[in-house]
Structures are given as structure tokens and as C-alpha cells.
C-alpha positions, 0 to 999 in steps of 0.5 A: 260521433260517440264512436269517433270520440271512443277511438281516442281513448284506446291504449293502442295509440300509445304503442303507435306513437311510441313506434312512430317516435322510435322510427323518427329518431333512428339512423335513416331518418336522422341522417336526412337532417344531419346535413350542413345547412341551416334553417333560420340560422339553426342547424336542421338537425337540432331543429328536427330534434327539438321540434320532434321533442316538442311534438311528442310532448304536445301529443302526450298533453293532448292525450292526457287531457282527452283521457281526463275529460271522458264523457 
């Protein structure tokens, strides 16, 4: 269990999440959602961007919370 918790504190996670976020806002992926259809009355492109932004903020908050509560 201690090793599983220790892996959460590695600094490489920031690099992994940065690269993942970079690819998620690049042309090929954004082009998938830049179509003319709506989800719950909102364009899919805007929902994709807003949910991705919200998801990245949640990842940062969780990582910061876990790093401040180190055993």
C-alpha cells in the first residue's frame, strides 16, 4: 500500500498530464468534436473544451491535495 501511495507523488505525473492535455487540445482531437451537432442543447465542441478544462482543474486540485497530505 505504501508503494502505491508513493507513486502518486512522483513529479513525472505533471509531465504526463501536460502531454495528455496538449494532445487533447490539438487539431486531430478537436476536429472530432468540431461538428454541427448539439448535446443537451450545447455544441459538442464547447462541451468538450469546458469538460476538458474542468477535468484538468480537478486533476490539479487532487494532486495538490494529495501532495499536501503526505504521510
